[in-house]
N, C-alpha and C positions, 0 to 999 in steps of 0.2 A: 840252190834247190836241187833235188835228185833228178837224174836223167837216166834214160835206158842204156843198157850196156851194149857192147859191140858183139860181133859174131853172127849177124843176120845175113841172109842171102841177098844178093844184088838183084834189082829189077824184078820184084815179085809180080807187079802188075804192069801189063803193057798199057799203051795210051787208051785204046778202046775200052778195056776193062775199067781203067781209072775213071774215064768220063761217065760210063754207065753207073758205077758205084757212087760217084759224086752227085749225079742227078737224083739218086735215091736217098740222099742224106736228109732232106727235109722230112720225108715220110718216116724214115727210121728214127730221126730225132723226136718227132711228134709221138710215135709209139713208145719210145723209151721214156719220155716225160710222163705220158699217161700211165704207164706201168709203175713208175716210181711213185706217182701220186697215190695209186691204188695200194701198193705194197709197203710204202713207207709213209704212214699217215701223218707224221710230224711235219712233212713237207707239203701237205695239201694246200695250206694257205700261201706258202711261199711261191707256189707256181701259178698264182692267179694275178690278174691285173698287169700293170706295167712291169713289175718284178718278174712275173711269169714269162712275159715276152722276152725280157733280157736273158733269163735263164735258158729259154729255148734257143736263142741265138748263140749263147755260149756252148750249148750242147752241139749245135750244128758246126760251130767253129772247131770244137774238139774233134768231131768226126772227120772234117775236111783235113785238119792237120794230120790225123792218123793216116788218111789215104795218101797224103803227100809223102809221108814216111814210107808207106808201103810201095809207092811208085818209085821213089828214089833209091830204096834199098839202103845199104850201109856204106856208101862211098866215103863217108867221113863220120863225124860225131853225130849221134842221134839227137843231141840236145837242140840243134838249130831248128829242125822241122817242128818239134813239139814244144818249143820254148813258149809260144803264146798260151798254149793249153796248160802247161805246168805253172806258168805265172798266174793264170786264172784260178787254178786249183789251189795254189798257195793262198790267194786272197779269200777263197771260199773257206779254207781252214781258219784264217784269221777272223772271218765273219762269224763262224760258229763259236769261237772263243768269246768274242765280244757279246754275243747273244746269251752267253752263259750255258751253252749246250756242249755236251761231249762230242766226240767224233763218231759215235756209234751210228747215228742216222745218216751222216754223209757217206761213211764207208758202205753202209747198206745200199744207199742210192747208187754208188759206184758199181757195186756188184750187180744190182738189177739192171743198170744201164748197160754194163758190159754184156750181160746175157742177151738182152733184147737187141742190142746193136749187132752182136755177132750173128744172131739169127737172121736179121734183115739183110745185113751186108753179105753174108755167106750165100744166101739165096740168090742175090744178084750176081755174085761172083761165079756161081755154078752156071747161071744163065749166060754169063759172058764167056764161058768156055775155059775158065781157070782150071788148071790141072789139079789132081788130087794132092800131089806133093806140095804144090804152091798153096793150096787151100789149107793144108795142115800147118804150114809155116805162117799163113795168114792168121790162123786161130791163135798160135803162140804169140804173135805180135799184138793181137787184140788185148790179151790178158797182161802182157808185159806193159802195154801202154796204160792200162787201167792201174797196174801196180805203180807206175811212175806218177800218175795223177794222185793216187792215194797217198804216196809218200810225200808229195809236194804239199798236199792239204794237211797232213800230220805235222809237217815242219812249220807251216803257217800257224796252225793251232797252238803248237808249243811256244813259238816265238811270241805270239800275241798274249798268251797266258803270262809269260815272263814280263812283258811290257805292262800288262794290266796289274800284275802283282806289285811291280815297282811303283807304278802310278798310285795304286791304292795305299801302299806303304807311305809314300810321300804325303798324300793327303791326310793320312792318319797322324803322321808326325806334325804336320801343319795344324791339325785340329788340336793336338795336345798343347802346342805352344799357344794357340789362341785361347784355350781353356785357362791355362795358368796366367795368361795376361788379362783375363777378364773381358773377352770380346762380347759383343752384343749377341743376344739370343738368336736373332734372325741369321746373323753371319755364321754362328756355330751350327745352326740347323742345316744351312746350305752346304757347308763343308762336310758335315756328317753324312749327308746324302751322297755326295761325290765319293766319299771314302767308303761307302757301303758299310757304315757303322751304325748299329742300332743302339741308341742311348740307353744306359742302365738307369736304375733309380738313383744310385749314388756313385761317387768316385772318392778314392782315398789316395792322396799323394804319398809317394815313397821316393826318397832321395838316397842314392847310393852310387858307387863307382860304375861307370858305363859298362865295363866288362861284366860286372856282377849283374847288372840289370839285364843284359842280353842273355846271361846264363839262366836266369830264373823265368824269363818272359814266356818260354814255351810251356811251362807248367802252370801258368796262370790263365784266368778267363780269357778266351780268344778276343774279347773286346778291350783288353788292356792296352792303353795307349802309352807310347814312350816318346820322350823328347830329350835330346842331348845337346841341342844348340839353341842359341838365342834365348837363354833363360835368365831373367834378372836375378842377381844375387847368387847364382850357381857357378862354381868354379869350373874351369875347363877339365874335362875328364870325368865329370859327374853327369848323371842322367836322372830324369824323373819318370817314374812309372805312375800312371793313373789307373788304379785297380778298381774294377766295378764291384759294387754290392758287397762290401766287407763289413760284416757285423757279427757279433757274438763269436761263435766257434770258428767261423771263417777267418776272422781277424786273428784269433789266437793261432790258428794253423799257419797263417802267413808270417806271423812274428817268429814262430819256430823255424819256418823255412828260411827266413832271412838271417837267422842267427849266424854270426861269424862273417857277415858280408859288409859290415860297417854301414848299415842302413839307418835312416831316420824316417819314422812313419808318422804321418799326419792324421788328423781326424777325418771321419767319414762325413761327407757333405753331399747335398743334392748336386747332380752332375753339372748343372749350370752355375753353381756356386763353388765349384771345386777350387777356384783360385784361392779361397781362404785356407784350404788344406795345404796347398802349395806354399802359401805365405808362412804357414806354421812350420813346415819342415825347413824352410830357409832360415827362419829364426832359430830353429832347433840346432843349427850349426854352431851357435854361440854357447850352447849348454855344455856342461862337463860331460864327456863321453864315457860310456860304460867301459869296464875293463876289457882289453883286447878289442875285438871287432863286433862286440855284442850289439844287438839292435837297440836303438833308442826310440821308445814309444812316447811320443809327445803327450799322449793322453795321461801319462803318469807324471808329467812335469808341468802341470798347469800353473801351480803356485809360483814356481821359479820363472816361468815364462811371463806371468803377470807382473811379478816384481821387477823383471828386467825389461819390461816393455818400453819404459822411458828412464834410462839410467840417470840422466841429468836431473829429472824430477825427483827420483829416489834419493839422489845425493843431496839435493836441496832439503828434502823432507828430513833426512837423517841429521843434517846440520841444524835444522830448526828444533827438531824433537829432542836431540841429545845435547842441546846447548848447555844445560846445567853441568855437563861433564867437562866443559871447556876449562882448561887450567889444571886439570888433574895430570899427574905424571902418566906417561904412556902405559907403563905396566899396571898402574892402579886403574886407569881407565879401561884397559883391556879386561881386567878381572870384573869390574863393575858392569860393563856391557854384557859380558858372558853371563853373569848372575842375573841381571835384569831380564835378559832374553829367556833364560830357563824359567824364571819366576813367572813371566807373562804366559809362556806357552804351557806351563804345567799348573796354571791357575793358583799359584802361591802355595802349593803343597811342598812344605819345606823338606820333608824326607825325600821326595822324588827329585827335587832340585839338587839336593846334596848328592844323591846317587848319580844324577846326570853329570854333575860337575866333578864327581869323585873327590868331594871334600866332606868335612864334618858338618852336621846340621847347625852347630853353633857358628861355624864360619859363614854359612848362609845368613843366619840371623844378624851377624855383625855387619855383613856387606849390605843387607837390606836396610839396616839402620842408617848406614851411610847414604844409601840411595834415597831414603825417606827425607833425610836432612837436605839433600841436594834438590830433589824434585818437589818436595812438599805435597800439596793436595793434588798435584797432577796425576799421581798414581791412583787416585780414586775417581778421576774424571774419565767416563767411558770414551769420550771422543779423544782425549789425550792418550789413553791406553791404546786405542786403535792406532794412532799415529806412531806411538813407540813400537808397537808390535810390527807394523809394516817397516819402520826404519831399521829395527834390529834384525828382522827376518831377511832383509836385503843386504846386510853388511856382516862382516866378520871382524872380530877384534884384531887390531894391528899387533904384530909381534913386538915384544918389548925391545928397547934398544939393546944392541949387543947380542941378540939371539943368534945362534949359529945353526948351521945345517945339522950338526951333530946333536944339538939340543932338541931341534925339531924332531929328528928321528927317534930320539929317546922318548920324547913325549908321545909320539905315535905308538911306539912299542908299549909304553905304559898303558895307553888307552886300550890297546888290544888285549891287555891282561886284566882289564877291569872285571869285577864280578858280573855275572849274567844279569842281575837286576839293574846294574848301572848301565850296561849295554842296552837293555831294553828301554830304560828311561831316556837314554840319549837318542835312540832311534825314534822314540815317541815324540820328541820335539818336532821333528819335521812332519810326522804323520798328523799331529794335532793342530798344525798351523792353519789349515783350511777351516777346521771346525771353529777354532778360536776366532778367526776373522769373521766368520758368519755370525757368531754369537755377539761379537762386539758391534757389528753393523746394526743388528737388531736392537 
């Protein structure tokens, strides 16, 4: 804590003057307190009751410490005589921070107290026969002493704000972890109060590298929560942001802001149910990632997420639904699966199926004849068609035996050169899956 500097005269007050001034301290302190209450209204309540008595005692102690300093002069460090007062001033500053107030009122109180105290003490000093030269030095000491007390309070205020900030940050991170773990509403509400966090309507989970999370945090809603430890299903070095009230354009804006940061964005959920948004982004880690570090919006991947919710069940479904293809050569089976998938998703429109597969319509007709022979009436049964659609949407044909990386690359290059109509048709397969499923369920 700050102390007063050196360079003060020795023995400003003799013993007689010291005793007279000390005897006047209670009256001077009372006048100082009354003036502070009158001129600094925010302290009017603080100076009443038991707290008021304690403050009056503290003011008297500060004045006595000051007189001790004036009597002893500067034979050594000034820190020792005023140490009790600066310690008290430091705690006053901390108290102001804890109450949520700035230092303005306390510093104003110091200025008022210094003025009133100087007036009362100087009157007694003159009556005690203190010389004009000593009285001038006495005045300097009064205001140097107030400066020391002010500096101590400022230090206490700043230190407490740092402590409170760290404590609030810890509580908010704890709240984030509790939210993603699905804690009870009462427990969440208690921690939210301690964290000084006003709950929003909704929260949206965002999973991304911790460094990237810290980088964007300052530009988001001030209520955004962050958690980077103790998160189930999240690898070390990753963090989760819980962003308030992200809907419509706000969500679009966030997606643009996150582009290039390798983020996965979950759905918007009521804040007490935000665990489901977190669960979604954790599951999103298993999805194919966009090119580079583009943002993955799980709202656009609902079909894939649904189909991959239970891989074992999907595998069993595929085995049952595609049983008629058992025994076919791998290359033949791959072609038939590919054709049946396109035929189901494109509602049997042969021209579109041909474009999607980049084959002749007659080839589609020939393959569908094979499939009709293998599946029989199943292809006309809505329930069976639904099973096949799900099974084929969740699988991809196996590569024929002997396929090489070079052949795969050539196939990819060929696909890139397909006519625009074929590209559109191929893209339409995925886009129509959701509609197809809904129609088949009805």
